[in-house]
N, C-alpha and C positions, 0 to 999 in steps of 0.2 A: 745420349751419345750414339746409339744405334741409328736414330732417325737421321742425324746429320751426316754420319760417315758412310752409311750403307744405302740409304734410300735413293739418292741421286743415281748411283750406279745401277740400281735395279730398274729405275725408270728408263735409263739409256738401253738396257737390255731388252726391256719390254717393247720399246719403240722399234728396236731392231727386229724383234719378232714380227711386229705389225708390218714393217716395211718389207721383210722378207715374204710375207704372205701376199704381196701384190704381184708376184711373178707367175708365169704359167706356160702351158703347152710345151714348146721345145725346152723351156727352162724349168718345167715342173719339177723334175728330179733335183735340179740345182736349188730350187726354191725350198724344197723340203730338206735338203742337206743343210742349208743355211739356217732354216728353222730349228733343225735338231742341234746344230752348233749353239744357237742362242739358248735353247732349252737346257743344254748341258751347262752353260755358264750360269743360268739361274740356279740350277741344282748345286753348283759349287759355292754359292753364296753362303758364308758361315752363319750358323745360328748363334747370335750374340746375346740373346735374352738370358738372364740369370738362370742357373740350373733349376732353382726352386720355382721358376716362373714358366717352365716348359712342361707341357702335358706329356707324360711318359708311361708306357706299359712295357717293362722289360726293355729290350733293345729298340723299341719302336717309339718314335717321338711324333706328336701331333700338333698341328697348328689349326685351330678351330675358331671361326668367327661367325657371328650372326649380325645381320644388318637390315636396314630398311631405308629406302629412298623414294622420293616422289619427283616425277618429271612433269613439266608443263611444256607442251609443244603447240605451236600455232599452225602446224601443217603435217598432221600425222600420216597422211597418205602421200606426201611428197608430190603434190600435184601443182600444175600451173594455174588452174582455175578451181573454183569450188573448194577452197582451203577449209579444212576442218581442224578445230583445236580440241585438245582433251588433256586430262590429267591421268598419269599412269602411275599406279601404286605398285611398288616392287619390293616385297620381302625376299631375302636371300640368306643363304648359308654357304660358307666355304670351309673346305677341309684340305689340310695338307699333311701327308704321311711320309715319314722318312724312316726306313728300316735298314739298319746296317747289318747285312747278313754275315759278312766276314770282313776282315781288315781291308780286303781289296774289292769288295762288291757291296752294292746297296740297291735297294728298291725304293722308288719315289712314286708318289701319286698326288695330284692336286686337282681340285675342281671347285667351281662355284656353281651353285644351283639355286634357282629361284623361280618366281612366278610374276608375270606382268598382267596387272589388273587394270584394264581401261575403265574409267569411271563412266564415260558416256557411250563407248563403243565396246560392249561386252563380247561381241563376236571376234574381237582381236585378242582376247585373253589367251595366254599361252605360258607354258613352262619354258625355261631356258637353261643352258649349260654353257659356261664361258670357255674360250679356247684353251685355257691352261689345264684342262682335264687330260692328264697324261699318266700312263704307267711306264716307268723306265727302270731298267735293270742294268746297272754298270758293273762290269767285271774287268779288273785290272790284271793284265797278263804280262809280266816283265815290263817291257818298254811300251806297251800298248793298252788301249781300253776298248773293249767290246761292249756295245750297247744294244740291248733288245728293247724295243719300245712299242707302245700302242697309244696313239694320240686321237682323242675324240673331240670333235667340234660341232656343236649344234648352235645355230644362230638364226635369227630372223631379222637382223639389222639391215636396213636399207641405206642409211646415210653413208656408210663406209663403202658401198659398192657404187661406183660412179656411173656405171652403165644403166642403173635402174631409175625409174621415175613413175609416178602415178600409182604406186602401191604402198600399202601401210606396212607390209611385212614380206619377207623373203625366206621362208623356212627351208633350211637345208641342213643335212647331216653329212659330215665327212669323218671317215675313220681311216687312219693311216697306221699300218703296222709294218714294222721293218726291223733291220739290223744294220748296224754300221760298226766299222773298226777303224781305229787310228793307231798308227805305229810311228814312234819317234826313234829314228836310227841315226844317231850322232847329229849331223847337220840336216838330215833329210827327214821329211815327214810324208808318210803314205796314208791315204784315206780312201775307203771304199764303202759302198752301202747299197742295199736293196730295199725298196719299199712297195707295198701293195695298198693302193688307195681305192676306197669305195666312196662314191658321192651319191646322195639320195636327195631328191627334191620332195619335201614332205607336205607342201602346201598344195591347194587345188590347182590343177593344171601345170604343176611343176615337174611332172614325170619326165619331161625332155632333159632334165639335168642328170638323170640316172646314168652313171658310167663307172667303169673300173679302169684303173691305171696300173701299169707295171713300170717300175722306175729303177734305173741303175745310175750310179754316180761314182766318179773316181777323181782323185786329186793327188798331185805330186807337188811338194813344195820344198824349197831349200832355204835354209836360214840366211837371212840378209843382215849382216853385222850381228849385233847381240840381241836386237829386239824387233827384227823384221823378218819377213818371209816373202819369197817370190816363187811363182810356179805356174802350173797349168791345171785346168780342170775340165772335165767333160761329163756329159749326162745324156741319157736317152729315156724316152717316155713312149709307152704304147698306150693309147686310150681307146676304149671300146664303149660305145653308147648302147643303151637298151632300145631306144626307139629309132626307127629308120629316118626320122626327120633330121636327125643330127649325124654329121659325118664322123667316122672314126678317124684317127690320126696316129702317125708315128713321127716323133721329132727327136732331133739330136742337137746338141750345142757343144761348142768347144772354144776355149779362150783362156788368156792368161789372167793372173791376179797377182796383186802386190798388197802387203799389209805392213804396217809399221806402228809401233807405239813408243811413247816416251814416258816410261814409268806408268803411274796411274793417272797422269794428268791429260794425256792426249793419245788418241788412237785414230788411225786412218786406214781405210781399205779401198782399193780400186779394182774393179774387174770388168771384163768385157770380152766380146767374141762374136762368133757367127752362130746363127740359129736357122736350121733348116727343118721344115715340117711338110709332110705329105698328108693330104686329106683323102681318105678312101671313101667313095660313095657307098651308102648303105641302101640306095634304092635306084630305080631306073630313070629317075627325073634329072638328076644332076651327074656330072662327070667328075672323075678324079681330078685333083688339083694340088698344087704345091705352093709354098711360100718360103722365100729366102729373105731373111732379115737379120738383125743383130740385137744383142743385148748389151747393156752397160750399167755399171753401178758405182756409186761413190758413197761412202759412209764416213762420217766425221763425228768423234765424240771428244769433248773438251771440258775439263774441269777448270773453269775460268778462275774461280777462287775456291776457298775451302767450302763455301756455302752455295756457290752457283755452278751448275753444270748445264751445258747445252750441246746440241748435236744437229747434224744435217744428214739427210739421205736424199739421193737423187738417182733415179733409175729410168732406163728405157727398156721395154720388154714386150713380149707377146704373151697374152693370157687367154685362157678358154673363154669363149662367149658365155654370157649368162642369160641372154634373151633368146626366145625361140628362133631357130633356124640360123643363129649366129655361130660361126666357127671360131673366130678369134677376135680379140681386142688388142690393138697396138697402142701402147700408153707411154707417156713421159710423166713420171711422178716426182714431186719434190716435197720434202717434209722437214720441218724445223721444230725442235722441241727445247724448252728451257725450264729448269727447276731452280728456284731460289728458296733455300731454307733460311728465311730472314729471322726466324726466332727459333729458340730451342725446341719448341713444340708445334711449330707452324711452317708451312711451305706454300709457295705459289708456283703452279705449273702452267705453262703456255704451250700450245701446239698450233702451228700454221701448216696448212697442206694445200697442194694444188695438183691438178691432173689435166693433161690434154690428150685426148684419145680418139681413135677411129674404131667403130664397131662394124665388123664386116663379115660377109659370107665369102669364103675363099674363091668360089667360082663366079660370084656375082650374079648367079641365076635367080636368086630370090631377092627382088628389088626392095622388099620392106626392110631388109637389113642393110642399111647403108647410112650411118649416122656419124657425124662429127660432133663431139661435145667437150665441154670443159667443166671441171668439177672441183670445188675448193671450199675452204672454210677455215675457221679459227675457233679455239676453245680456251677458256681460262678456268683453272680450278684452284680453290682455296681449301687447304686441309689444316685441321687443327686437332692436336692430341689433347683432349680434355683431361683425361686421367690415364693412368697406366694402361687401362683396358678399354676405355671409351674414346672414340674419335668422331669428328664432325667433318662435313665437307659441303661446299657449295660450288656449283659448276654452271658455266653458261657456254653454249656452243651455237655457232652460226654456220650453216651449210647452204651453198648456192650451186645450182647447176644451169649452165647455158648450153644451147643445143641449136643445130641447124634446122631442127624440127621444133616449131614453136610450142606445140602441145607437150613437149617433154622437158620443158624448162621448169625449175622450181627454186624456192628458197624456204629455209626453215630456221626458226629460232627455238632453242630448247634451253630450259633452265631446270637445274636439279638441286635438291636438298637431300642430304642423307646423314645417317649415323650408323655406327657399327660397334659391336662389343667383341673383344678378343679374349678368349679364355686362357 
């Protein structure tokens, strides 16, 4: 019962988290506000496992799993030529902790930790931590909720970062610590937040990624009929890089938003506005510059039937550059996901995504940063609950990148088999 009734909703929220993570620069504070909203919805998902099936120590409940998977890739370095294949062995463990401190406050933490072991290319072996590693403390105060959080993300994935090619890994660590508050005043909703972000490039030659952000976000909304909301939101981000090769920046964004839902079956949200960014030179080689653009977002979630859910996200935004000397990436993303619980213990999940982007230096003084590319792919995953505690999965993913620079094109096929045990 839990699998059919609650898993599709969790998948939709997880995709929302992924989509939110594609924004940046002038929208960086807005991105993290949406990410925090999605994380809060995940924490609100009820624990519906039987009481005797939940690990508990006093007021603290635990969700612990161990797993193993093996990947087969035909292009581990995501290169146009000299493609190399390999098998990647991946043992992992996940821990979720929920501590109800008082009736109106709780502390949550979740994370998945593991090790990537390359059979042929041992130089690429590494530990990993998945993006759901978060500590959050929710305190309810009358008509409001104040959340203090710290979210850690360590990743080396290349396939999900469209601007990259020709590398097997892209190791970076992000730590976002902040506070946000939401107040519901009759038909009005007020929200504000502050976040401090540290970004570190951990691989060889990735020091240019190191930066700190100071982020502010505010939102005012008014209830629209019984299940909708309309309002305006604004954000500001100050970014300071460690190395002088990267320009510091200050960005602001402002625009309206509308959201509406029909019970649990349908939800839609639309947002958009202006984004303005100034880039401050950190050396004598380049001049200060500015960028005026826009952001837009559409998000749809639909329970087509009791067992089929699907959703669509589409965004246009400005994101920080990830290549050396790059200031920003202007992108249009589209993502579609579908989950079909075709059996009491089995489901099929499908994801399609596409991206059209421009990777640029703001002042155009560095000619090597001037790329137009397209990035897209598809994946299908079959999940089966073998027993109450043991589950199996099989997954296939295809990723392709096209570029106006021939050497930066690639395609990759990846197949995965895995199993997990839930305590």
